[in-house]
N, C-alpha and C positions, 0 to 999 in steps of 0.2 A: 626805285619803284617801292611803292607803299607795301609793307609785308602784311600778308593776310593772317590775321590772327586764328588760331586753331579754333576758337569758339564761332567766329563767323564762317569759317570754313565748314564747319559741322553743321551749322544751321542752313546753309545753301544745300549742302547735300540732303538734309533731311525734307527741304521744301522741293528740290528739283526733281528728285527720283519718283517721288509719288505723282508728280504732274506728269512727267515722261510715260509712266505707267498708264496712266487714265488716257492719255492721248493716243497710245498705241492701242489699248482696247477700243476706244471709240473709232480709230481708222479701221480696225480689222472687222467690227460690226458693221460698219458702212459698207466695206468691200463686199461682205457676205450678202447685205441687203441688195446691193446692186447685182451680184451674181445671181441671186434667187429671182429677182424680178426679170433679169434678162433671160433666164434659162427657161425655155418653153416646152420642155419635155424632160421627163425623168431618165436619166442616163443610166445610172446603175446604183445598186446597194450592195454593200458587203454582207456576207452571211457568216456564221460562225465558222464555217468549214473552208471559208475563204472562196467559195465559188461565187460567181457573179450572176445576178439576174439584170435583165435590162428592159428598158422600153426605148424604142428607137425615138429619136427627136421627131417632134411634128410642131409646125407653125400655123397649122390650118385653123385652129380655135384659140390659140394663146393661152393654153392651160399650164400652169405651173405644178410641178409634182416636188415635193420635198421629202427626203428620208429623216425621220424623227431620230434616227440613230445618230445624226450629226448634231442633235439639239443638247445642251447641257443643263438647262433649267428652264422654268416657266417663262423667265424674262426673255430669254433668248428665242424660246418658242413663240411668244407674243409678237416680237419684233421681226422674226423671219418667217416663221412657219405660216402665220396667219395671213401672210401675203399670197401664199399658195391656194391654189383650187382644191388640192388633195394632199393628204399627208400620209406617208408609210410609215407605221409604226412597227419597226423591225426588231430583230433580235439584238442589235446593239444596245437597245435600252434594257435588256434582261428580262426574262418571263415575268418576274415579280412585279414589274413596273409596267406591263403593257397595259393593263386596264386602266391605270392612273393616267397615263397620257392619252389613250384613247378616249377615254371620257372628257379630257381637258379639250381634245380636238373636236369632239362631237359637239361639246357645248358652244364652240366657236363656228358651228355649222359648216365644217370641212369634211368632204368626203375621206374615207379611211379605208386603207389595206393595213390589216393588223397581222403580225405574224401568229401563227397558231401556238397553243390553243387560247392564250389569253392570261390573264392572272389566275390566282387560285380560288378566288372568292366568288361565290354564285350571285350574291346580292348585287356586287359591283358589275358582273357581267348582265345582270338583269337591267341594271340602271343604264348601262351602256346602250343595250337594244331599246330601251325606251326612248333614249335620247336620240339616237340615229332614226329611229321610227317617227318620232315627234317632229323632227326637223327635216324629214324626207331626204336623209343622206344615204349615200351608197356605202354599204359596210361590206368589205371584201376581206376574206381571210386567206392566210398562207397555207392551205392544204394543197400542195403541189401535185399530188397524185391525181387530182381531179382534172387536170390537164395533161396527163400521161397518155401517149397516143393508144398504147395497148388497153388501158382502163376505158377510154373513150369507146375504142371499138366493141370490147366486152360489153358494156352498158348498152351500146346500140343493139347488139345481139339479144340481150336480155329483154329489151323493149319490144324487140321484134318476135319474141316468143320462140327463138331458136333453140332455147335450151329448155323450155318448158317451165312448168312450176318449180321455182327455186326451193329446194329442201335445206341445204346447208351451205354455209360459206366458211372456208378457213383462210384466215388473213395473218400473214406473219411479215414482220419487219424487224429482222435481228441484225445486230451489230457486234463488234469486239471492240469495245472502248478501253482505254487506259483506266487504272484504279481511280486516278483523280477525277476523271470524268463521272465516273459511276458513283463515286462518293458524292458528287455535286447533287445527283438525284434526291438526296435527302431534303432538298429545299422543297420538294414538291409532294403532295399527297399521292400515294401510289407509285412514288418514285418514276421509273422509266415508263409506266403506263401513261402518266400525264405528260410525259415528255414526246413520245412518239406513238402512243396508242390512238390518238386522236385521227391520224391518217387512215388507220384501219376501220375504225368504228365509222368514221364518214362514209367509206365504201360499202359497209354492210348496211347501214341505215338507208342509203339511196336505192337499194335494192329490195331490202326486208322491212323497211319502217322501223317503228320503235318496238322494241323487245318487250315481252310480257314480264321478264325477269332478267336481272343480271347478277352474275355470281363471279366475284373477283378472287383469283389466286395469286396474287401478287406477294413476292417473297425476296428475302436477301440471300444470296448464294455464300456470301461470306469469302468469296474468293479475294486474295490480296489483302484481307482483313478490313474490307470495307464493311459498313453498317447500314448502307442505304439499300433501298428495294431495286435491285438491278434485274431481276426477272419478273416480266410482267405477262399476266394471262388472264383472261376473263371468258366467260361463256355467256352469251347472249341467247336467251330462251324464247321461243316462239311456239305458238300453237301446233305449228306443223313442222317443227324441226329446231335445230341449234346451230349457233354460229361461234367460231372460235377467234379470239384475238390473242395474239401472241408476239411479244417484243423481248427477246432476250439481249443483254446489253454485252454479254461476254462470250457470245457463240463464235467459234472459229469459223471463218468463211462468210458469217453474216447473211445467211440466206433472207431474200425478200421475195415472197410469192402469194399469190392469190388462186385460190381454188373455189370454183362456184359449180355446184352440183345441182342439176335440175332433172326432171322426169324425163326429158328428151336427150340430153347431152350433158357432158361435163367439160368445162373450160378451165384452162390453167394458164396464168401469166407468170412466167419463169424464164428470165428474171424480169422483174418489174422494171429495172434499169440496171444497165452495165456498161462499161466503158466501151467506146466506139470512136472510129475516126470521126472528128468533127462533133463529138458530144457523147451522147448515151444512146442505148437502144434497148428494146424491150421485146419480148417474144409471147405470143398467144397461141396456145395449142388448144384444139377442140375436137372431140370425137366426130369422126365423119367428115372433117374439113381439113384443108392445107393450113399450114403454119401461117400466122400473121406476124411478119417482123417489121417492127417500125424502121423509118428512116432516122438517121441520127438526129438527136434534139437536146435542147439544153434544158435542164430540170426546172429552172425557174422562168424562162423566157415567157412561155405561153401564159403563165400565171400572172405575170406583170403586165402582158400585153392586154390580157382580159380586162384588168383593173384600169388601165388607160383607155380602152374602148367604152367602158361603162361610164367613166367620168365624161368623157367627150360627147356621150349620148348616142355612139355608134352601135350599142349593143346593151341589152337588159341583163341584169344580173339574175342568173337562174336560181340562186340560193337566197331564200327568203330570210328575213329577220327571225322569224319563228323557227326555221329549221336550224339556224346557227345556234339559237338559244337550247333548242332540244338537244343538239349535238353535244353542247358543253354539259348539259345535265347528264346524258348517258355517260359522257366520259368520266365525270366525277363519281358516278355509280360504279364504273368499272375500277376507279382508283380505289374504292372501299371506304 
């Protein structure tokens, strides 16, 4: 047998392994394309806290939903994502990149569900809204409390004038995060206000509209030696009252509640969500009425089902482009 010289052996290794790597990459990409084209309903997206949102499969209209959290770069997105009817730009892409990818998707005329609140740049958010509006796209955002059963019931009562004229709202969404998570808030203007405050501001704007003045009180508690703003609070002022937004990231027990005070009644949602068999539950109390306790629900289920319905044309998006833009602007004001 002819002995293989070391030089020839080395050259074969140098040539063969890159070729194998390229073939494996092409094969994996091909399988991904086939899977994306075959799958006609978005099944699940992973969130940072490992909870799962889902849209049940539907073959009725052949829409493909893709989570952008699975995409690694623009090339991947072009080959995989743009075969989809809609793209979910979720938290797996990190908040600072949300607008970058959302704009990319909008420019390719795909419907979008974007995790809240978006990137940190107002100009980029305005560009995104301009693009989705120009292309007639659905723009759906990740404010899950919009679909909370108790929140929906409370808003129905407000619209029915059961509470009378709304004078003030207190909205709190507190947590107890580890120090490494609270230090991460340093990446955002206003710290925790930017991360969680949008949920609460959204609720207030839907009832009271745009505030006359916004006064932020965000600060760093210094707990565990962190330097980020882990205590978020802002007051939204109106001609006929004030509303409070608060989100502390180191509150033991992590209260989450909403208090709406009107001239006829006061309504309180407490808790907004808490563990229950089969999911979460909420409780709504109101002066002069029996408590409303929701059936167990999934935090993200209704939100993602809403997106699927709007993409399929089964329902209209109740949140306009202009509203989402104004919400983002008020959030930045609350961030200071």
